[in-house]
C-alpha positions as CSV (number, residue, x, y, z in Angstrom):
1,M,0.0,0.0,0.0
2,N,1.6,3.3,-1.1
3,E,1.1,6.9,0.0
4,N,-1.8,7.4,-2.5
5,E,-3.8,4.5,-1.1
6,K,-5.7,3.8,2.1
7,R,-7.6,1.0,3.7
8,C,-11.3,1.5,4.4
9,S,-12.2,0.8,8.1
10,K,-15.6,-0.6,7.0
11,C,-15.0,-2.9,4.0
12,Q,-11.2,-3.3,4.7
13,Q,-10.4,-2.8,1.0
14,V,-7.4,-0.8,0.0
15,K,-8.5,2.0,-2.3
16,E,-7.1,5.2,-3.8
17,L,-7.3,8.4,-1.7
18,A,-9.8,9.8,-4.2
19,E,-12.3,7.2,-3.0
20,F,-12.3,8.9,0.4
21,S,-14.1,12.1,1.3
22,V,-12.0,15.0,2.7
23,N,-12.0,15.4,6.4
24,R,-9.6,18.1,7.7
25,R,-10.2,17.1,11.3
26,S,-8.8,13.6,10.8
27,K,-5.1,12.8,11.0
28,G,-4.7,11.8,7.3
29,G,-7.0,14.5,6.0
30,S,-9.7,12.1,4.8
31,N,-12.5,9.9,6.3
32,S,-11.7,6.5,7.6
33,R,-14.5,5.0,5.5
34,C,-14.6,5.1,1.7
35,R,-17.4,7.0,-0.1
36,V,-19.3,3.8,-0.9
37,C,-19.3,2.6,2.7
38,T,-20.2,6.1,4.0
39,Q,-23.2,6.3,1.6
40,A,-24.3,2.8,2.6
41,V,-24.2,3.6,6.3
42,S,-26.0,6.9,5.8
43,A,-28.7,5.2,3.7
44,A,-29.2,2.5,6.4
45,Y,-29.5,5.1,9.1
46,R,-32.1,7.1,7.1
47,L,-34.2,3.9,6.8
48,S,-33.9,3.1,10.5
49,K,-36.6,4.1,12.9
50,H,-34.4,6.6,14.7
51,G,-33.0,8.0,11.5
52,A,-36.5,8.4,9.9
53,A,-37.8,10.2,13.0
54,Y,-34.7,12.5,13.1
55,H,-35.0,13.5,9.4
56,K,-38.8,14.0,9.7
57,K,-38.3,16.3,12.7
58,Y,-35.4,18.1,10.9
59,R,-37.6,18.7,7.8
60,H,-40.4,20.0,10.0
61,D,-38.1,22.4,12.0
62,H,-36.2,23.7,8.9
63,K,-39.0,23.8,6.4
64,A,-38.7,27.5,5.5
65,E,-34.9,27.1,5.3
66,Q,-35.2,24.2,2.9
67,V,-37.7,26.0,0.7
68,F,-35.4,29.0,0.5
69,R,-32.3,26.8,-0.4
70,A,-34.3,24.9,-3.0
71,R,-35.6,28.1,-4.6
72,A,-32.1,29.7,-4.5
73,Y,-30.6,26.6,-6.2
74,Y,-33.3,26.6,-8.9
75,A,-32.7,30.3,-9.6
76,D,-28.9,29.7,-10.0
77,H,-29.3,26.5,-12.0
78,K,-32.5,27.1,-13.9
79,T,-31.1,26.5,-17.4
80,E,-29.2,23.4,-16.3
81,M,-32.2,21.9,-14.6
82,A,-34.5,22.7,-17.6
83,A,-32.0,20.9,-19.9
84,K,-31.8,17.9,-17.6
85,S,-35.6,17.7,-17.4
86,K,-36.0,18.0,-21.2
87,A,-33.4,15.2,-21.7
88,Y,-35.0,12.9,-19.2
89,H,-38.5,13.3,-20.7
90,A,-37.1,12.8,-24.1
91,T,-36.0,9.3,-23.1
92,H,-38.8,8.6,-20.6
93,P,-42.0,9.6,-22.3
94,R,-45.1,9.6,-20.1
95,A,-47.8,7.1,-20.8
96,P,-51.3,8.5,-21.4
97,R,-53.3,8.7,-18.2
98,D,-55.7,6.0,-19.3
99,Q,-52.7,3.6,-19.9
100,L,-51.1,4.1,-16.4
101,K,-50.9,0.9,-14.4
102,Q,-53.5,0.4,-11.8
103,S,-53.8,-2.2,-9.1
104,A,-56.5,-4.9,-9.4
105,Y,-58.3,-3.3,-6.5
106,D,-58.2,0.2,-8.1
107,K,-59.4,-1.2,-11.4
108,K,-62.4,-3.0,-9.8
109,R,-63.2,0.1,-7.6
110,S,-63.1,2.5,-10.6
111,S,-65.0,0.2,-13.0
112,T,-68.4,1.1,-11.4
113,L,-70.1,4.5,-11.1
114,R,-70.6,4.1,-7.4
115,G,-66.9,3.1,-6.9
116,R,-65.5,6.0,-8.8
117,L,-67.9,8.5,-7.2
118,R,-67.0,7.2,-3.7
119,T,-63.3,7.8,-4.5
120,R,-64.2,11.4,-5.6
121,W,-66.3,12.0,-2.5
122,R,-63.6,10.7,-0.1
123,A,-61.1,13.0,-1.8
124,I,-63.5,16.0,-1.3
125,H,-64.2,15.1,2.3
126,R,-60.5,14.6,3.2
127,R,-59.3,18.0,1.8
128,C,-62.1,19.7,3.7
129,T,-61.7,18.0,7.0
130,D,-58.2,16.5,7.3
131,P,-55.5,19.0,8.3
132,K,-52.8,16.5,7.2
133,H,-54.2,16.5,3.6
134,L,-51.9,18.1,1.1
135,N,-54.6,20.6,-0.1
136,F,-56.3,21.2,3.2
137,K,-55.1,24.8,3.4
138,R,-56.8,25.5,0.1
139,Y,-60.1,24.0,1.1
140,G,-60.8,23.2,4.8
141,G,-58.2,25.8,5.9
142,R,-60.2,28.4,4.0
143,G,-63.5,27.3,5.6
144,I,-64.8,25.3,2.7
145,Q,-67.0,22.4,3.8
146,C,-68.4,19.2,2.3
147,L,-72.1,19.5,3.0
148,F,-73.4,16.3,1.4
149,T,-73.1,12.7,2.4
150,F,-71.9,10.2,-0.2
151,E,-75.4,8.9,-0.9
152,E,-76.7,12.4,-1.5
153,F,-73.7,13.1,-3.8
154,F,-74.3,9.8,-5.6
155,V,-77.9,10.5,-6.3
156,H,-77.2,14.1,-7.3
157,V,-74.6,13.1,-9.9
158,Q,-77.1,10.8,-11.5
159,E,-79.6,13.6,-11.5
160,L,-77.1,15.6,-13.5
161,G,-77.2,13.0,-16.2
162,F,-74.1,11.0,-15.4
163,I,-75.4,7.4,-15.3
164,R,-72.4,5.5,-16.5
165,V,-68.8,5.6,-15.2
166,E,-67.5,6.3,-18.7
167,M,-69.2,9.6,-18.8
168,L,-67.0,10.9,-15.9
169,L,-63.7,10.0,-17.4
170,G,-61.4,13.0,-17.7
171,L,-63.8,15.4,-16.0
172,H,-63.1,17.6,-12.9
173,I,-65.5,18.5,-10.1
174,H,-66.0,22.3,-10.1
175,R,-67.7,24.4,-7.3
176,I,-69.8,26.9,-9.2
177,D,-69.6,29.8,-6.8
178,N,-66.2,28.8,-5.2
179,T,-67.8,28.2,-1.8
180,D,-68.8,24.9,-0.1
181,Y,-69.4,21.6,-1.7
182,R,-73.1,21.3,-1.6
183,I,-76.0,20.0,-3.7
184,G,-76.6,22.4,-6.6
185,N,-73.2,24.0,-6.4
186,I,-71.1,21.4,-8.3
187,E,-70.7,20.6,-11.9
188,F,-68.3,18.4,-14.0
189,L,-66.0,20.2,-16.4
190,T,-63.1,19.3,-18.7
191,P,-59.7,20.3,-17.4
192,A,-59.6,23.3,-19.8
193,A,-63.0,24.5,-18.9
194,H,-62.2,24.0,-15.2
195,G,-59.1,26.1,-15.5
196,A,-60.9,28.8,-17.3
197,A,-63.7,28.9,-14.7
198,H,-61.1,29.3,-11.9
199,R,-59.3,32.1,-13.7
200,E,-62.6,33.9,-14.2
201,L,-63.5,33.5,-10.5
202,R,-60.1,34.8,-9.4
203,G,-60.6,37.7,-11.7
204,L,-63.9,38.5,-10.0
205,E,-62.3,38.2,-6.5
206,H,-59.6,40.7,-7.3
207,R,-61.8,43.4,-8.8
């Protein structure tokens, strides 16, 4: 073993110094473990119960700092990240939404009108009542409520003329006056019409 080599304290293999991270506090100026072993140990720790709890708490306590760093990095590397994203999507084309893989349970649940509408209703109910839901702050956090039961929702959708599950494919639920989810205040729109309706509502709110 020459002066440009070192033995890893973890895997006991002799490797070049370039395989070890710099550590100015150590005697030799580099870590005792090679990069591969260091990454493996770190990954195992993150997956452990203690490590997962620590990282969850860290993300919670430093959320604003992480967002700031992410935005700063994106601003400094915007062109580079856009090029990488373009290259990735050029070699990994997205499958059409109707061709995405589904579990057998999801396929069975979504194959009936009742099953698909129950999934929709649960999503509405959760974002209005569950503070842990990703979109709670945009719905329940703003005071928006779900004022119908599933059975009331199911009957009302059929009254609107949607009697087969195929008729709902690709449609979004829209609140007509941007208030609560209630009978008479919902309609089903295409994504383009849904976006246009929201832009119109936002325009009215800012006048």
